[in-house]
matplotlib code that plots the C-alpha trace (Angstrom):
import matplotlib.pyplot as plt

x = [172.3, 168.6, 166.1, 163.8, 160.6, 159.1, 162.3, 161.8, 158.3, 159.7, 162.6, 159.9, 157.4, 160.4, 162.1, 159.0, 160.1, 163.3, 161.2, 160.7, 164.3, 165.0, 162.4, 163.2, 166.7, 165.6, 162.7, 165.1, 168.0, 166.2, 164.2, 167.5, 169.1, 166.2, 166.6, 170.8, 170.3, 168.1, 170.5, 173.7, 171.7, 170.9, 174.2, 175.7, 173.2, 173.4, 177.2, 177.3, 181.2, 182.8, 179.4, 179.4, 182.5, 182.8, 179.0, 180.5, 183.6, 180.8, 179.4, 182.3, 183.5, 180.7, 179.8, 183.3, 183.6, 181.8, 179.0, 180.5, 183.4, 181.1, 179.7, 182.8, 184.3, 181.6, 181.5, 185.3, 185.8, 182.3, 183.2, 186.9, 185.7, 182.8, 185.1, 187.9, 184.8, 183.9, 187.1, 188.2, 185.3, 184.1, 181.0, 179.3, 179.1, 180.2, 180.1, 179.4, 176.1, 175.2, 173.2, 174.3, 171.4, 172.7, 175.7, 173.4, 171.5, 174.1, 176.3, 172.9, 171.5, 175.0, 175.8, 171.9, 171.9, 175.0, 172.9, 170.0, 171.2, 172.3, 169.0, 167.0, 170.0, 168.8, 165.1, 165.5, 168.1, 165.2, 162.3, 162.9, 164.8, 161.8, 159.6, 161.6, 161.6, 158.2, 157.7, 160.0, 158.0, 155.1, 156.7, 157.4, 160.7, 163.0, 162.0, 158.1, 158.6, 160.4, 157.9, 155.1, 156.4, 159.9, 159.9, 156.6, 157.4, 161.2, 159.8, 157.7, 160.9, 162.6, 160.1, 161.3, 165.2, 163.9, 162.5, 165.7, 167.1, 164.7, 164.9, 168.9, 168.4, 166.0, 168.9, 171.5, 170.4, 171.6, 175.3, 173.7, 174.8, 178.3, 177.7, 175.4, 172.4, 169.8, 167.8, 166.5, 169.6, 171.6, 167.8, 168.4, 171.7, 170.4, 167.6, 169.8, 172.6, 170.3, 170.4, 172.9, 169.9, 171.5, 170.0, 166.9, 167.3, 168.8, 166.0, 163.1, 165.0, 165.2, 160.8, 161.2, 163.0, 161.5, 158.0, 159.0, 160.7, 157.6, 155.8, 157.6, 157.6, 153.8, 153.5, 156.0, 154.4, 150.6, 152.9, 154.1, 151.1, 149.2, 151.9, 151.9, 147.9, 148.6, 151.0, 149.2, 151.9, 155.4, 157.9, 157.2]
y = [76.5, 75.9, 78.7, 78.9, 80.9, 80.7, 82.2, 85.1, 85.9, 85.6, 88.0, 90.2, 90.4, 91.4, 93.7, 95.8, 97.2, 98.3, 100.6, 103.5, 104.1, 103.9, 106.6, 108.6, 109.1, 109.7, 112.2, 114.0, 114.3, 115.3, 118.1, 119.1, 118.8, 121.1, 123.6, 123.1, 123.3, 126.3, 128.2, 126.8, 127.8, 130.8, 131.8, 130.6, 132.3, 135.7, 135.2, 136.5, 137.7, 134.9, 132.7, 132.2, 130.7, 128.5, 127.0, 126.7, 124.5, 123.3, 121.5, 120.3, 118.6, 116.8, 115.7, 114.8, 112.2, 109.3, 109.3, 106.8, 108.8, 112.0, 109.5, 108.5, 112.0, 113.0, 110.0, 110.2, 114.0, 115.6, 114.8, 115.7, 119.1, 119.4, 117.2, 120.0, 123.0, 121.8, 121.4, 124.9, 126.4, 124.3, 122.9, 119.6, 118.4, 115.1, 113.8, 110.0, 111.6, 111.9, 109.1, 106.7, 107.9, 111.5, 111.2, 109.6, 112.4, 115.2, 113.4, 112.6, 116.0, 117.8, 115.1, 115.6, 119.3, 119.4, 117.6, 118.8, 122.4, 121.5, 120.3, 123.2, 126.0, 124.4, 124.5, 128.3, 129.2, 127.8, 130.7, 132.8, 136.0, 138.0, 137.0, 138.6, 141.6, 141.7, 141.2, 144.1, 146.4, 146.0, 146.6, 143.2, 142.9, 139.8, 137.8, 138.4, 137.4, 134.8, 132.6, 134.3, 133.8, 131.8, 129.2, 127.3, 127.7, 125.8, 123.4, 122.2, 121.7, 120.0, 117.8, 114.6, 115.3, 115.9, 112.5, 110.8, 112.5, 111.7, 107.9, 107.9, 108.9, 106.5, 103.7, 105.6, 105.0, 101.7, 102.9, 103.8, 100.5, 101.6, 103.4, 100.5, 101.9, 98.9, 100.1, 97.9, 95.8, 96.0, 94.4, 91.8, 90.9, 90.1, 88.4, 86.1, 85.6, 83.4, 80.7, 82.0, 82.4, 85.0, 85.4, 85.3, 88.2, 91.0, 89.4, 90.5, 93.8, 94.5, 93.9, 96.1, 98.9, 98.4, 98.8, 102.5, 103.8, 103.0, 104.7, 107.8, 107.6, 107.6, 110.7, 112.8, 111.9, 113.3, 115.9, 117.1, 116.7, 119.3, 121.7, 121.6, 121.9, 124.9, 126.8, 125.8, 124.6, 124.7, 127.7, 130.4]
z = [112.2, 113.1, 113.5, 116.6, 115.5, 118.9, 120.4, 118.1, 119.2, 122.9, 122.5, 120.7, 123.2, 126.0, 124.1, 124.2, 127.6, 126.0, 123.6, 125.9, 126.4, 122.8, 122.0, 125.4, 123.3, 120.1, 120.7, 123.8, 120.9, 118.0, 120.0, 121.3, 118.2, 116.5, 118.4, 118.2, 114.3, 113.6, 115.8, 114.2, 110.6, 111.2, 112.6, 109.5, 107.4, 108.7, 108.5, 112.3, 113.4, 115.8, 116.3, 112.5, 112.0, 115.0, 114.2, 110.8, 112.6, 114.6, 111.7, 110.3, 112.8, 114.4, 110.2, 110.0, 112.8, 114.2, 116.3, 118.2, 118.2, 120.2, 122.3, 124.1, 123.6, 126.1, 128.0, 129.1, 128.5, 130.5, 133.9, 133.8, 133.0, 135.9, 138.2, 137.6, 137.4, 140.7, 142.1, 141.1, 142.7, 145.6, 144.0, 146.1, 142.3, 141.1, 137.8, 139.4, 139.9, 136.3, 135.3, 132.3, 129.8, 130.6, 128.2, 125.7, 125.6, 125.7, 122.6, 120.2, 120.4, 119.5, 116.6, 115.8, 115.9, 113.3, 110.9, 111.7, 110.5, 107.3, 106.4, 108.4, 106.5, 103.2, 103.3, 104.7, 101.8, 99.8, 100.2, 98.0, 99.2, 97.8, 100.1, 102.8, 101.4, 101.0, 104.8, 105.4, 103.0, 104.9, 108.2, 109.9, 111.7, 110.7, 113.8, 112.5, 108.6, 110.1, 111.9, 109.8, 106.2, 106.0, 108.5, 107.3, 103.6, 105.0, 106.8, 104.4, 102.0, 105.0, 106.3, 104.0, 105.4, 108.7, 109.0, 107.8, 110.4, 113.1, 111.5, 111.6, 115.4, 116.0, 114.4, 116.1, 119.5, 119.7, 120.5, 123.9, 125.0, 125.1, 128.3, 129.8, 128.7, 128.0, 124.6, 122.5, 120.6, 124.1, 125.9, 122.4, 123.5, 127.3, 126.1, 124.1, 126.3, 128.5, 125.6, 122.5, 120.2, 118.6, 115.4, 117.0, 119.4, 116.9, 114.4, 116.7, 117.4, 113.8, 113.4, 116.2, 114.4, 110.9, 112.8, 114.5, 110.9, 109.4, 112.2, 111.6, 107.8, 108.0, 110.5, 108.4, 105.4, 106.5, 108.2, 104.7, 103.4, 105.4, 105.5, 101.8, 101.6, 104.1, 102.3, 98.5, 97.0, 99.6, 98.5, 95.8]

ax = plt.figure().add_subplot(projection="3d")
ax.plot(x, y, z, "-o")
ax.set_aspect("equal")
plt.show()
């Protein structure tokens, strides 16, 4: 096999157009996943009746099944549910109007939520409960204590693991090609199909993912350093 270095550069340039799609998928899934994870973690920590066990089951199921399976379940199952509801209530909505990337958003957000809930939960539990009790003693409500005292310290503890989750979702975004979303890996396959130089195309894709991963690591390191300075040493 003879490698074509020139085509690696050509593929790299052509793959740049797919970066925004990959970043959007990652950003949406991480943002929604963080919100889902935060709610899930709080439900489990405070053992909310009914909702707490449901949250625990959700985390167990999602963490125990592959990310690709989640995507396929959403892709094939969600249209059936929506079409059935539309027929039942006489809505004019049709599942065929949902853009393909929408299925990726929903599926990856659900996946990210389960993994992030464990990261957030461990961060919250790492904060000394005595600080929460001290907040109550000075008249703070639970929401005020969480927002002003617990969350900042929990975030400092969780930043490294959260950055790992973001990187995992960045790499997991490559699965979106199964529902016809053209992200970096799918674009690499399209570029290589013209001359069958798949190795060069995927090598270019690997370089882009490597660069994006390094960027995320640098940003998370800077955030972690700033938070630690703010908290004067983090968790007490």
